[in-house]
N, C-alpha and C positions, 0 to 999 in steps of 0.2 A: 172509426175504422170499420169497414163493411166486411163481415165474415161470411164465407159461404157455409162453413161448418165449424163448430167450436166444441172442443172436448176437454173437460176438466180431468187432469191426470191425478193431481193430489192438491192439497191445500197450497195455494200460492203459485201453482204451475198449471198452465193449460196450453193446449195445441189448437191451432186453427188453420183453415185453408182460405185462400182468396180466389176470386173469380179468374184471375189471370195466371194461376199456377196450380199444378197438381200436387206440389210438395207441401208438407206440413211445416208450419212455423211454430216456434215455441216462444212463450212469454212468461217470465217470472220476475219476482222482486227480491233483491238482495241489498241489504244496507241502505234501504230507502231509495234504491234506484231500480228502475225497470230495465230488464235485459230482454231484447227481442232478436231472434236470429232464425235462419232457415236450417232445419234439421237435414235437409238434402234428401229426405226419404219421402216416398209416396205411399208406403204402407204404414198404417197407424201404429201397429205394435213396434215396428222398428223405430219409428219416430219417437215413441214414448221412451225407449231405452236411451236414445241420443239426448233427449231433453232432460231426463232425470240425471244422467251422468254429468251434463253440462251444469245443471243447477248445483249439485253437490260439490263439483269441482270449484265453481265460482265462490261458493260459501267458504270452502277451505282456504282459497286464495285470500279472501277478505280477512280471515283470522290471521293469516301469515303476513298481512300487510302488502300484498301484491296488488298493484294497480290494474285496473281493467284494460284489456286491449293491448297486449304485448305487441311491440313493433316487429315488422319483418326484418330479417337479418340485414338486407341491403340498406334499409333506412338507418339502422343503428350504425352500420359500417361507415356510411357516408358522414354521419355525425363525428365518428372517431377520426376519419380522414381529415375533416375540417379542423379538428383539434390538433392533429399532427401538423397540418400545414401552417397553423398559427404558430406552433413551436418552431418549425423550420424557419419561418419568416423572422422570428426573434433570435435565430442563431443557436437555439437550444438543441443539442444532440442532433445536428442536421443529418449526419450520415445514418444513424440508427433509425430516426423517425422517417427518413426517406425510404429505408429498407422496409419498415413496417407498412408504410403506405403501399409500396409496390406489392408486398405479399398479399395484402387485403384485396387489391385490385386484380391481381393475376391468379389468385388461388381461392380464397374464401368466398368472395362475392360471386364468382362464376359458378361455384358449386352450390352454395346454400340459397342464393338468389333471394326470393321473397318468402322463404319459409319463416314462420313466426319463431322468434328466439326461444319462447317457452315450449315449443313443440319439437325442438331438435333433440332427438333421442341418442342414446349411446350407439344404437345401430346406425343412425345417420352419420355420426362422427366416425365410426369404424369404416363406413363406406367412403367417406371423404379421405381417410388415410390411404385406402387402397387406390382411389382415383388419383390422389396426389402422386403416389409412387409411379403410377403409369405415366402421368404427365412429366415427371422428372426423368423417367427412363432408367431409374436406378433407385436404390434405397438412399434416402437423404441422410446426410451426416447428422451427428448429434447436435452440433452447433447450429445447423440449418433448422432442425426441429425446434431448438430453443427459441430462435428468432420467430418462427411461425407461431409457436405457442404464446410468445409474448404479445404478438399482434392480435391473436384470437382472444387472449385474456382481456385486452382493452375493450373488446365488444361486450364480453360478459360483465366486466366491471361496470360499464355504463348502464347495462340493463339492470344490474343489481341496484345501482344508485337511483335509478328511475323507478324502482319498485316493481319492475315487470317480471322478475324472477326471484327465486331464492337460491342459495348456494346448492340446493338439492337438484336444481334444474341443470346444473353445469355437468356435462359429460366429461369423461376422462380424455385427456389429450395424449397423443402418442409421444413417448420419450425415448424409445429404444431405437436410436439411430445407428448408422454405421459408425464404427470407431474412426476417429479422425486419423487420416494418413500422416506419415512423417512429413516434415517440412523440408523443402528443398533449400540447401545451404551451400556455401562455398568452402573448399579447403583453403588452407593458407597458400598453397602453390597456385591455385586458381585466382585468388585475390591478387597475387603478385603479377600474374599474366595480365589481368585487367588494368592494374596500376601502370605497368610498363607500357601497355598499348595506349593508354590515355596520354602518357608523357610523350610518346613518339608522335601521336596525332597532333598534339599541341605544337610540336616543333615543325610538323609538315604543313599544317593548314595555313593558308594566307587569308582566310575569311575571318574577319574580326568577330562577328557574332558567334561563329563556330568555336573560335578559340576561347571566348568568354564562357561558353557553355561547358567546354571541356575543363576549364579551370574550376568552375563551380562543381562539376561532377566529381573531380578529384577530391575536393574538400568535403563534399556531401558524403561520399563513400567512406572516407576515413573517419568522419564524425559518427556515422551510423555504426561503424565497427569499433569505435572508441567508447560508445555509450550504450548501445543496444536500444536506442530510442526508435520509435516507429517512423519509418519514412512516410512522408506525407504531412499531415497536420502537425504532428509533434515537432518535427525538425524544421519544417518550413515556417513555423510561427516563432522560432527563437529570435529574440531581439538582443541587441548588444548589452542592454541593462540586465539581461538574464544570466550573463556569463560572469563568473567570479574567478579570480586568479591570484595566487600568492606563491612565494617560494618558501617552503618549509625545510630549513636546513639544506638549501640548494636543490630541493626536489620540487618540480612544478606540481602544484595542486590546482586543478581546474574543476569547477562544478558548473552546472547549468540548471536553471529553474524551468521546469516544464509546466507551462501555464495553460496550454490548450492541447486537447487531444482526446483519445478514446475514453480515458478513465477520469480525467480531471474534473468532470462534472460531479462525480461521486467522491473522489478522494481529495480534491483540491490540488494546489500546486505541489509538485514533488521535486526534490533536489536529486540530481543525477551526477554521479562522479564520472569525469571524463579521463580516459587513460592519458598518462602524462606525455606520451609520445605525440599527442595531437598538438603539443605546444608549437611545433614547427609550422603546422597548418595555420594555427592561430596567428602566428607572426605574419604569415603571408596575407591572411584575411585583413588584419589591421592595416597593413601597408596598402592593400588594394582599395580600402575605403577610408582615406584620410579625413574626409569631411562627415564621417558617420555621426549620427545622433543616437541618444540612448534608446529611443523607441523604433529605430530603423531595424528592418529585418537583416539577419546575418547572411542567410543562404539565398542570395540573389545574384544576378549577373553584375559584372563590374560597373555597368552603367546604371545600376539601381533597379532595373526592371526584373520582373519575375520570369522564371524559366519554365514555361508551360510544357516544353517538349523534353524535359529532363528524363522522364521515364522512357519515352520513345527513343531517345539517344542512347540510354543505357541498354535497352533491348538490342539496338543496332550493334553496340560493342560486343555484347554477349554472342550475338549471331556470327559476327566476324571471327570470334575466337572459338566457335562451336561449343559454347558454354551455356546456352540458353536451356537446353534440355538436360535433365538429370534423372536418375532412377526414381526420384520421388516427385516428378512433375516439373513444370516450367519454372525457371528462376526469374525473379523480378527484383526491383529495388528492395522489396520487403524481405528478400532472402538474405540481405545484409544483417537484419535483426536476428534472423534464425542462426546465422553464422556466429554472431556475437554470443548468443546463448549456448550454442553447441561448443564453441571453443572454450568458454568458461566452465561448462560442465565437464569437459575432458580434462580441465585443470583442477577438477574437484572443488569448484566453487560451492559455497554454502547455498542451498536451495532458497532459504528464506531471504537472504541478502540479495540474491540474484533476482528473485521475484519482485522485491521492493525496488531495486534498481530499474527494472524493466517495466514497472507499472502493471504487473500481472499477478497471478496467484500461484502458490506452490502447487496446487492441484493441476493447474494448466501445464506447468512445466513438467510435472511428473507424468501426466497423461500424454503429452506430445513428444517428449524427449526421452522417455524411459528406455528406448532402444539403445541409448548410449551407455547404459550401465555396464555392460560387459567390457566396453572399451575403456571406461573410466577406471576400472579395476583390473586391467589386463595383467599388470605386473603381479598383483596379489594372486590372481587366479592361475597364472602360468608359472610363477616362480622365477621369471626372467626379467632383468632390468632392461627396458627398451630405451633407445636413444630418443630424446624429446624432439619431435619434429613440428610441434605447434609453434606459432609465432613467439619470438623472443619476448614481446611485450606482455605475454600472458604468463611468463615464468615468474616465480617468486624469487627475486634476486636482490642483493645488496648493491646499491649504487656507490661507486668508488668516490673518494674525496675529490679526485681529479675531475670527475664528471660533475659533481656538485659545484665545484668552483667554476667550471665552464658554463653551467646553467645560470649561475648568478651573474656571470659576465654577460652572457648572451640575452638573458630574459629578465634581468633586473628592471629594465626600463618598462616592461609590461606591468610589473607590480607597482612601480612608481606612477605609471600612467593611470591605473585604476584608482590609486589613492588620491590623486589630484583632481580627477574629473568625475569620479563616482562610477565610472564604467570603463570597460576596456577601450 
């Protein structure tokens, strides 16, 4: 190497210039490897400061086990995205991993770009938090921040595993998001309006496909309100083999195994209790699919095809009834789950049991539905006994012997059916 000028700074470290540049270059040896780089400085004294700082920093990194040459943020992010895509292709947490991928592409990569992962400071992270809030146009919710932090953690986890940083390089992430707003739900009266409208529409329509969609919607809605299961993956992946039925002293007992959904990857299959009044829907479903097999899906159209437009049709029904908008936001199919939780809380259901039934946490229920507390205890607070206006199916009541006998007569064949064939 032809030096134009060479200056020894200290033992093992020297600076030099080359004929094609006015900047000083530094060269030193650490752990039997030579490190050569441009200081970016044209003044000798400033170049010395940069070179000495770099040499001591690299020596410290060697002692900590940090590999040389930390990657740019975008390079690491692309590796993480490739990992996420591989998981998505395998069907592992497809929804969550797709969300993380979108967050990295739309937020983290555009901001941090090619900044080295080991050089991102707390100041840089604070600037990112402010930039993100401007991009959002509002303060992100706490749940949104949790998703963003989970995606960002994957970048730093990869850098840690590759020995490019230590945990001391990781700046603090923002966690103080906007408190989650109340969830839009339906009242019992609103549910009755929806149910009556669907019944009337089924009688009016002459279109076979439309009628099948309305039939499915009726059972889908009732099932969501009878279980609290999540519309979408949880309900739409229920198979006939997942449903259990028996008559206990004349009282229908229905349970369903939730095998696929938001939490099953972590908790495994959970058993959900179905309200007994869904037995009438169950009878209709069984009659609608006489040639069903154990692994067939339950909530499909009568011809066996999936209903991709169910959510859109439900929105149409809500708009016709002026029920789509609520004081707490737009209502969707997911509002049926919120209704189930709301109704049960008003009936003073046990938080722990309700969380287990719905596949969520006590903390989530307390955080999201705490506004119901005054209503739950209005009699105690007011000293007045109010008339119960919630659905009859949520009241704790004794079933008469006459009703038990009727159930045995009407639904005994369902119990015999599952006993003989192994599924409903």
